[in-house]
BALUM-514570 format. One record per residue (C-alpha): residue in three letters; x, y, z. Coordinates in steps of 0.1 Angstrom, whole numbers, padded with zeros to 4 digits, always signed. Layout:
ALAXYZ
...
END
This chain:
MET+0060+0126-0245
GLN+0093+0108-0253
LYS+0114+0139-0252
GLU+0103+0143-0216
GLN+0113+0110-0202
PRO+0150+0116-0196
SER+0141+0147-0174
ILE+0130+0121-0146
ALA+0166+0115-0137
ASP+0172+0152-0135
ARG+0142+0161-0115
SER+0144+0166-0076
LEU+0132+0138-0053
ILE+0108+0162-0038
SER+0091+0172-0071
LEU+0084+0135-0077
THR+0074+0125-0042
TRP+0051+0156-0029
PRO+0023+0147-0055
ILE+0027+0110-0042
PHE+0026+0121-0007
VAL-0006+0142-0015
ASP-0020+0114-0034
LEU-0016+0090-0006
PHE-0026+0114+0019
PHE-0061+0115+0001
VAL-0060+0079+0005
PHE-0056+0082+0040
MET-0083+0107+0043
ILE-0106+0082+0027
ASN-0095+0057+0055
VAL-0102+0082+0079
ALA-0134+0093+0066
ASP-0146+0057+0064
ALA-0136+0051+0101
TRP-0153+0082+0112
PHE-0187+0075+0092
LEU-0185+0039+0106
SER-0179+0053+0143
GLN-0213+0072+0137
ILE-0229+0039+0134
SER-0211+0022+0162
ASP-0177+0011+0176
ASN-0187-0024+0167
ALA-0191-0013+0130
ALA-0157+0004+0130
ALA-0142-0027+0147
ALA-0159-0052+0124
VAL-0146-0033+0092
GLY-0113-0030+0107
ALA-0110-0066+0112
MET-0118-0072+0074
LEU-0090-0047+0064
PRO-0060-0073+0065
ILE-0082-0097+0043
LEU-0088-0068+0017
GLY-0052-0059+0021
VAL-0040-0092+0007
GLY-0057-0080-0028
PHE-0044-0047-0024
ALA-0010-0061-0018
LEU-0012-0081-0049
TYR-0022-0052-0071
SER+0005-0027-0054
THR+0032-0053-0061
LEU+0022-0059-0097
GLN+0018-0021-0101
GLN+0055-0015-0086
ALA+0070-0042-0107
GLY+0053-0029-0141
GLY+0062+0005-0133
SER+0099-0005-0126
ILE+0102-0023-0158
ALA+0086+0008-0177
SER+0110+0031-0160
GLN+0141+0009-0168
GLN+0131+0008-0205
LEU+0126+0047-0206
GLY+0158+0052-0189
ALA+0177+0028-0213
LYS+0158+0046-0242
ASP+0142+0015-0252
ASN+0109+0032-0258
HIS+0094+0010-0284
LYS+0088-0018-0257
VAL+0070+0003-0232
ALA+0036+0003-0247
GLY+0036-0035-0245
THR+0047-0034-0209
TYR+0018-0013-0201
GLY-0008-0035-0220
VAL+0005-0066-0201
LEU+0004-0049-0169
ILE-0033-0040-0175
VAL-0041-0077-0183
LEU-0023-0090-0153
LEU-0038-0067-0130
LEU-0075-0072-0143
LEU-0072-0110-0140
SER-0057-0105-0105
GLY-0087-0083-0096
LEU-0113-0107-0110
PHE-0098-0135-0091
MET-0097-0118-0058
ALA-0132-0105-0062
MET-0144-0142-0065
VAL-0123-0149-0032
PHE-0139-0120-0015
VAL-0174-0127-0023
VAL-0174-0165-0018
GLY-0152-0162+0014
ALA-0170-0134+0031
ASP-0189-0156+0056
TYR-0159-0179+0062
PHE-0134-0151+0071
SER-0159-0136+0097
THR-0162-0170+0112
LEU-0123-0175+0109
LEU-0117-0143+0130
GLU-0144-0155+0156
LEU-0164-0125+0151
ASN-0197-0123+0172
ASP-0231-0120+0156
ASP-0232-0083+0154
LEU-0196-0080+0143
SER-0199-0108+0118
SER-0229-0094+0100
PHE-0212-0060+0095
ALA-0180-0076+0082
THR-0197-0099+0060
VAL-0218-0071+0043
TYR-0188-0049+0038
LEU-0165-0077+0025
SER-0188-0090+0001
THR-0200-0056-0013
LEU-0165-0039-0018
GLY-0148-0072-0028
MET-0172-0077-0057
PHE-0159-0048-0075
THR-0121-0049-0064
TRP-0112-0054-0100
VAL-0119-0018-0106
LEU-0094-0007-0080
ALA-0070-0032-0098
LEU-0073-0014-0128
ARG-0067+0021-0111
PHE-0032+0006-0099
ALA-0024+0000-0136
ALA-0033+0036-0145
THR-0013+0046-0115
ALA+0019+0027-0128
ILE+0016+0042-0161
LEU+0015+0078-0151
SER+0043+0075-0124
SER+0066+0057-0147
HIS+0063+0089-0167
GLY+0071+0111-0137
LYS+0033+0124-0139
THR+0027+0118-0102
ASN+0007+0150-0102
TRP-0020+0134-0123
ASN-0022+0105-0099
MET-0027+0132-0072
PHE-0055+0146-0090
SER-0071+0114-0096
THR-0070+0104-0059
ALA-0085+0139-0049
ILE-0114+0130-0071
MET-0119+0098-0057
SER-0116+0111-0020
ALA-0142+0136-0027
VAL-0164+0113-0043
ASN-0161+0087-0014
ILE-0169+0112+0012
LEU-0200+0126-0007
PHE-0215+0092-0011
ASN-0207+0081+0024
TYR-0226+0110+0037
ILE-0255+0103+0013
LEU-0258+0066+0018
ILE-0250+0058+0054
ASP-0285+0073+0066
GLY-0301+0080+0034
LYS-0297+0116+0025
PHE-0317+0133-0003
GLY-0339+0104-0008
ALA-0314+0077-0010
PRO-0318+0044+0008
ALA-0301+0042+0043
LEU-0275+0015+0037
GLY-0252+0019+0068
VAL-0220-0003+0064
GLN-0231-0014+0030
GLY-0234+0022+0019
ILE-0197+0029+0030
ALA-0187+0000+0008
ILE-0207+0012-0022
ALA-0191+0048-0018
SER-0158+0034-0021
VAL-0168+0015-0054
LEU-0182+0044-0069
ALA-0150+0064-0061
TRP-0128+0039-0075
SER-0147+0039-0108
ILE-0149+0076-0113
SER-0111+0079-0106
LEU-0103+0052-0128
LEU-0121+0069-0158
PHE-0106+0103-0150
SER-0069+0085-0150
PHE-0072+0066-0183
ALA-0088+0096-0201
VAL-0056+0116-0190
ILE-0034+0087-0202
LEU-0051+0082-0235
TRP-0064+0117-0244
HIS-0044+0142-0226
PHE-0008+0126-0230
LYS-0015+0102-0256
ILE+0005+0076-0240
LYS+0004+0043-0262
ILE-0007+0011-0248
ALA-0004-0021-0266
PHE-0024-0051-0255
PRO-0007-0086-0262
GLN-0024-0102-0293
LYS-0008-0136-0289
GLN-0002-0157-0258
GLN+0034-0160-0265
VAL+0036-0122-0264
LEU+0020-0123-0231
LYS+0044-0147-0218
GLU+0075-0129-0229
VAL+0065-0093-0218
SER+0052-0106-0186
ARG+0084-0123-0177
PRO+0103-0095-0164
ILE+0073-0081-0147
LEU+0067-0114-0128
LYS+0104-0118-0120
ILE+0099-0088-0097
ALA+0063-0091-0089
VAL+0063-0130-0078
PRO+0091-0127-0052
SER+0081-0091-0042
VAL+0042-0102-0036
VAL+0055-0126-0008
GLU+0064-0097+0015
PRO+0032-0076+0015
MET+0009-0107+0013
SER+0028-0123+0040
TRP+0023-0090+0060
GLN-0013-0090+0054
LEU-0017-0126+0063
SER+0003-0120+0094
GLN-0019-0092+0104
LEU-0047-0115+0099
LEU-0033-0136+0126
ILE-0025-0108+0148
THR-0061-0094+0142
ALA-0073-0127+0157
ILE-0049-0125+0187
VAL-0062-0088+0193
VAL-0100-0099+0187
SER-0095-0124+0216
MET-0083-0093+0238
GLY-0118-0079+0234
THR-0135-0050+0214
LEU-0116-0022+0234
SER-0083-0034+0221
LEU-0096-0042+0184
ALA-0110-0006+0184
THR-0077+0011+0197
ARG-0058-0009+0170
ILE-0079+0002+0143
TYR-0079+0040+0156
SER-0041+0037+0159
PHE-0034+0024+0126
ASN-0055+0052+0112
LEU-0035+0078+0130
LEU-0001+0061+0121
PHE-0012+0057+0084
ILE-0001+0093+0075
GLY+0031+0086+0088
ILE+0035+0052+0069
LEU+0021+0068+0036
TYR+0049+0096+0040
GLY+0071+0066+0039
PHE+0055+0051+0010
ALA+0056+0084-0009
ILE+0095+0087-0004
SER+0099+0052-0012
ALA+0078+0054-0045
GLY+0096+0087-0056
VAL+0131+0069-0049
GLN+0119+0038-0067
ILE+0109+0059-0099
LYS+0144+0075-0101
VAL+0164+0046-0091
ALA+0147+0024-0118
PHE+0153+0051-0143
LEU+0189+0055-0132
ILE+0195+0017-0132
GLY+0182+0015-0169
ALA+0204+0045-0178
ASN+0235+0025-0161
ARG+0241+0054-0137
TYR+0247+0034-0103
ASP+0264+0061-0086
ASP+0235+0084-0092
ALA+0213+0058-0078
GLN+0231+0053-0047
THR+0231+0091-0041
GLU+0192+0093-0048
LEU+0188+0063-0020
VAL+0209+0081+0005
LYS+0189+0112-0002
GLY+0156+0094+0002
ILE+0165+0077+0036
LYS+0175+0114+0050
VAL+0142+0128+0040
GLY+0123+0098+0051
VAL+0137+0095+0087
ILE+0136+0132+0095
GLY+0099+0133+0083
VAL+0088+0103+0102
ALA+0107+0113+0133
ILE+0089+0149+0133
PHE+0055+0132+0126
MET+0058+0109+0155
ALA+0068+0136+0179
VAL+0038+0156+0170
LEU+0015+0125+0173
VAL+0026+0114+0206
SER+0025+0148+0219
PHE-0012+0153+0209
SER-0023+0118+0210
ALA-0055+0124+0231
TYR-0066+0152+0207
PHE-0062+0129+0178
TYR-0080+0099+0193
SER-0109+0123+0203
PHE-0118+0124+0166
PHE-0127+0087+0167
THR-0140+0080+0201
GLU-0149+0097+0236
ASN-0137+0065+0254
LYS-0107+0077+0274
GLU-0095+0041+0281
ILE-0089+0041+0243
TRP-0069+0074+0246
VAL-0047+0061+0273
LEU-0039+0027+0258
GLY-0035+0045+0223
SER-0009+0069+0235
THR+0012+0041+0246
LEU+0012+0024+0214
LEU+0022+0055+0197
PHE+0051+0060+0218
ILE+0063+0024+0214
GLY+0058+0028+0176
ILE+0083+0056+0171
LEU+0112+0029+0168
GLY+0089+0008+0148
GLU+0080+0037+0123
LEU+0117+0048+0120
GLY+0126+0011+0110
ARG+0096+0011+0086
SER+0112+0040+0069
PHE+0146+0021+0060
ASN+0123-0010+0050
LEU+0100+0009+0028
ILE+0126+0031+0011
VAL+0156+0006+0008
GLY+0132-0025+0000
ALA+0115-0003-0029
SER+0150+0005-0045
LEU+0162-0030-0042
ARG+0128-0043-0060
ALA+0133-0015-0086
CYS+0166-0030-0094
GLY+0152-0065-0099
ASP+0166-0077-0066
ALA+0132-0085-0051
ARG+0140-0121-0036
TYR+0161-0110-0009
THR+0137-0087+0005
SER+0109-0111+0002
ILE+0130-0137+0021
ILE+0137-0115+0049
GLY+0105-0100+0052
PHE+0087-0135+0053
MET+0112-0148+0080
SER+0109-0116+0101
MET+0070-0116+0100
TRP+0066-0152+0109
CYS+0095-0158+0133
ILE+0092-0124+0151
ALA+0060-0103+0146
VAL+0035-0130+0147
PRO+0050-0154+0175
LEU+0061-0125+0197
SER+0025-0108+0193
TRP+0012-0141+0208
TYR+0039-0145+0234
PHE+0041-0108+0246
GLY+0004-0102+0241
LEU-0012-0132+0254
GLN+0014-0153+0274
LEU+0031-0124+0292
ALA-0004-0106+0294
TRP+0009-0074+0279
GLY-0021-0072+0258
LEU-0021-0047+0227
VAL+0011-0031+0242
GLY+0029-0067+0236
VAL+0018-0068+0200
TRP+0031-0033+0192
VAL+0064-0041+0206
ALA+0066-0072+0185
MET+0054-0055+0155
SER+0080-0028+0159
LEU+0108-0053+0163
ASP+0098-0066+0130
GLU+0100-0035+0112
VAL+0134-0026+0127
ILE+0150-0059+0117
ARG+0137-0059+0082
GLY+0150-0023+0077
MET+0185-0032+0089
ALA+0184-0063+0067
SER+0176-0043+0036
MET+0202-0016+0044
HIS+0228-0045+0045
ARG+0217-0059+0013
TRP+0220-0026-0005
ASN+0253-0019+0009
THR+0269-0054-0009
LYS+0260-0037-0041
LYS+0247-0071-0056
TRP+0215-0051-0068
GLN+0238-0039-0097
THR+0236-0074-0113
LYS+0199-0077-0112
GLY+0186-0050-0135
LEU+0166-0055-0168
TYR+0196-0048-0189
ALA+0225-0061-0165
LYS+0233-0093-0183
GLU+0233-0073-0217
ARG+0259-0049-0203
GLU+0280-0077-0188
LEU+0282-0092-0222
SER+0290-0059-0237
END
């Protein structure tokens, strides 16, 4: 294993990112499948579960941030050929994610009724939402551990195995959705709860597969901390990236919660359109995430190896690939919007409104590409505080207030919300690019101070 690690720097960006994209595509297909199965119950069921996604997203954002932070530290250690520390980093990352998962599980289960009330969902919507959140939330720690497994494999450049794991998860999820939604093969007809249970089963089987690959196929060593002092010392560089980094995605999820409340006040049509539109846009977003994840792996490794010019080259390459891909995707999506929306609903009012949102979203998705790719690279270097501050300010000074102003005060409805969110993405992308160009990130890496002293 150790002999293969330096090859990460020499592998092409595409060789790292295409498995990540397919991996994330399978995640997207799970969301699409869930949305489709929910739509077979009713539009209310789809809308109710969609309203809970920003709340679940808070936990997912926490897990993702810890995963990226731990993976970045491990990649820097591998790039610096500091291999003896990597096993301890993996062990601490697993502990941190497990504790985070157990905490979020308690929040989701205890707060399920409260969150439904907070969003002012009516009786039918509230019932669907509460059942889904409490069932899925109870086992969210399983997903947290899966994020840890993903980080371990990614830091070694084994992104294809994450892809295989997610493919299994997707297949299991669709199978049990089919069985449990209305009781196939003698199983109970569980409706919305069945969809949540299917997700938990899929997470569990995927988790077992990933750790089997890590421990028995690649024989990657994991060293759990035996003393509290060791836990503190090893977790410090992870948390140095994760703590400021978590502000941005969690702030985004919380801002989406408020924006969802604004959309709920516009009626079920707007809420359902928003959910279906996000499902369609999600594949473009996942493409941006895939490119950013691949760039992050390479940049972190190169920073650890003290190859700053190569890190710059990889970022520019990633931006080009990301922007061109998103532009093509959005052109196809806008051109055939009615066809894509017909997968979810026959309501032509949703088709018309959705096509307008997708057209507005072209600018926003291009801005998101810069934001994801450059932001991930800054965090890989340890420069997480800046992106968090800019993200927080932009969301709460632009996205949320302008969604309220454009959507409700100017009566633009859901279109106004989309304009506000697009502006937020563009501004954050520009700010991240400006920060990278200052080259301050070169002083933020795990080994930056050691090199300054030497």
